[in-house]
C-alpha positions in Angstrom: 93.5 72.2 108.3 97.2 72.3 109.1 97.7 71.4 112.7 96.6 68.8 115.2 96.9 68.5 119.0 96.9 65.0 120.5 95.8 64.9 124.1 97.0 62.0 126.1 95.7 61.7 129.7 98.2 59.7 131.8 97.7 58.0 135.2 100.0 55.2 136.2 100.8 54.0 132.7 104.6 53.2 133.1 104.2 49.8 131.4 102.9 51.2 128.1 103.7 54.9 128.1 107.1 54.7 126.3 105.6 52.5 123.6 102.7 54.9 123.1 105.0 57.9 122.9 107.1 56.1 120.3 104.1 55.2 118.2 102.7 58.7 118.3 106.0 60.2 117.3 106.1 58.0 114.2 102.6 58.5 112.9 102.2 61.4 110.5 98.5 62.1 111.3 97.6 62.8 107.6 100.7 65.1 107.3 99.3 67.6 109.8 101.8 69.4 112.0 101.3 67.7 115.4 101.8 68.5 119.1 101.6 65.8 121.8 100.0 67.2 124.9 100.4 64.8 127.9 98.4 65.5 131.0 99.8 63.6 134.0 96.9 63.1 136.4 99.2 62.9 139.5 100.6 59.4 138.7 102.2 57.5 141.6 104.4 55.3 139.4 107.2 56.3 137.1 105.0 57.8 134.4 106.2 61.4 135.2 109.8 60.4 135.0 109.1 58.8 131.6 107.5 62.0 130.3 110.4 64.1 131.5 112.6 62.1 129.2 110.7 63.7 126.3 111.1 67.5 126.7 110.1 68.0 123.1 106.5 67.4 124.0 104.1 69.4 126.2 103.6 67.9 129.7 100.9 69.3 132.0 100.4 68.1 135.5 97.6 67.8 138.1 98.6 68.2 141.7 96.1 65.6 142.7 94.4 62.7 140.9 91.2 64.1 139.4 90.2 61.6 136.7 90.4 61.1 133.0 87.7 63.7 132.2 89.5 66.4 134.1 92.8 65.5 132.3 91.1 65.7 128.9 89.6 69.0 129.9 93.0 70.4 130.9 94.4 69.2 127.5 91.6 70.9 125.5 92.0 74.2 127.4 95.7 74.2 126.3 95.0 73.1 122.7 95.5 75.6 119.9 95.5 73.4 116.8 92.9 73.1 114.1 92.0 69.5 115.1 92.0 68.0 118.6 92.1 64.2 119.2 92.3 62.0 122.3 94.7 59.1 122.9 94.8 56.9 125.9 98.3 56.1 127.3 97.7 52.3 127.1 97.7 50.0 124.1 94.0 49.3 123.7 93.8 51.5 120.6 96.0 51.7 117.5 97.1 55.4 116.9 97.3 54.6 113.2 93.5 54.4 113.1 93.4 58.2 113.5 94.3 58.5 109.9 90.8 57.0 109.2 89.1 59.7 111.2 91.0 62.8 110.2 90.1 63.0 106.5 86.5 63.6 107.3 87.4 66.7 109.2 90.2 67.8 106.8 87.8 67.5 103.8 85.1 69.4 105.7 82.7 66.5 105.9 82.4 66.5 109.7 83.0 68.5 112.8 83.3 65.5 115.0 84.4 61.9 114.2 84.3 59.0 116.5 86.3 55.8 116.0 83.8 53.0 116.6 84.9 49.6 117.9 81.5 48.2 117.2 80.9 49.1 113.5 82.9 46.0 112.5 81.0 43.1 114.2 84.0 40.9 114.1 85.5 43.2 116.8 82.7 42.2 119.3 84.4 39.0 120.3 87.4 40.9 121.5 85.5 42.7 124.3 85.1 41.4 127.8 81.4 40.2 127.9 80.3 42.6 130.6 82.2 45.5 128.9 80.5 44.8 125.6 77.1 44.6 127.3 77.7 47.9 129.1 78.9 49.6 125.9 75.9 48.5 123.9 73.5 49.5 126.7 75.0 53.0 127.2 75.2 53.6 123.4 71.6 52.4 123.0 70.5 54.7 125.8 72.3 57.6 124.2 70.4 57.0 120.9 67.1 56.7 122.7 67.6 59.9 124.7 69.1 62.0 121.9 67.5 60.4 118.8 70.8 59.5 117.2 72.3 56.4 115.6 75.7 56.2 117.3 77.3 52.8 117.5 80.0 53.4 120.1 79.5 56.3 122.5 82.1 55.2 125.0 85.0 55.0 122.5 88.2 56.9 123.4 88.9 57.8 119.8 87.3 61.1 119.2 88.4 63.8 116.7 87.1 67.4 116.9 87.3 70.5 114.9 88.8 72.6 117.8 86.9 75.7 117.1 83.6 73.8 117.6 84.4 72.5 121.1 86.9 75.0 122.6 84.2 76.8 124.5 82.5 73.7 125.8 82.7 73.6 129.6 83.5 70.1 130.5 82.3 69.4 134.1 82.9 65.6 134.3 86.0 64.6 136.1 86.2 60.9 135.4 84.9 58.5 132.7 81.6 60.3 132.6 83.5 62.6 130.2 82.4 60.4 127.3 78.6 60.8 127.7 79.0 64.5 128.6 80.9 65.4 125.5 78.7 63.3 123.3 75.6 64.9 124.7 76.9 68.4 124.2 78.2 67.6 120.7 74.7 66.3 119.7 72.9 69.2 121.3 75.1 71.6 119.4 74.0 69.8 116.2 77.6 69.4 115.0 78.2 67.3 112.0 78.9 63.9 113.4 80.3 60.7 111.8 81.8 57.4 112.8 84.4 55.1 111.2 85.4 51.6 112.3 88.7 51.2 114.2 90.5 48.2 115.8 90.6 47.4 119.5 92.8 45.4 121.8 91.2 45.4 125.2 93.2 44.8 128.3 91.9 43.0 131.4 91.6 44.5 134.9 94.7 42.8 136.1 96.6 44.5 133.2 95.5 48.0 134.4 92.0 48.6 133.0 90.4 51.2 135.1 86.7 51.4 134.1 84.5 49.9 136.8 80.8 49.0 137.1 80.2 52.3 139.0 81.4 54.2 136.0 78.5 52.7 133.9 76.0 53.9 136.6 77.6 57.4 136.5 77.4 57.4 132.7 73.6 56.7 132.9 73.1 59.6 135.3 75.2 61.8 133.1 73.2 61.0 130.0 69.9 61.8 131.7 71.3 65.0 133.3 72.6 66.5 130.0 69.4 65.4 128.2 66.9 67.0 130.5 68.6 69.3 133.0 71.5 71.1 131.3 
């Protein structure tokens, strides 16, 4: 394992984007040669202008807003590295935590590693109550449907051995990406592990985009990929 592609979907993140870029540039990602792949999902703020100030990174663009899942899919299609990871363009997650996930893939102990916000129970108090409830319900439903023991299906922090997922056809356009990719990883019987990570959730008035309807969509997605795909 020598290279890593960091996929960063971006939609109206001008308040945090510059800080995220700076952090990602500083982190060594277990000494892997890294590329930052930003996918601008047709932002209407100054996110695009901020990205253009960093020509040393790859910037891909959607001509219309399509959703996080579509942005991640675009990033994966353009990834060429040994390992692919996903990073949100806000500050809810600490990019340093990826150095906890990567060794399991580098040392050939896993094909897929999730960073769980719920393995450490002290983290639970950081969640908005309804968000914690939804996360636990959706993760529990995943375990029930797929006979797994995952603790945080909805986490953003996911690391993949690229060769294992490069041919997965991601159909989800929005936040239903999380249950879809999880279902397909499980059905492929890839070696899966979790490690605890930190979490600093933002409120809706700070730009959090996940809504109640996204939880309903996730339920539908889990059932669809369990029984019909």
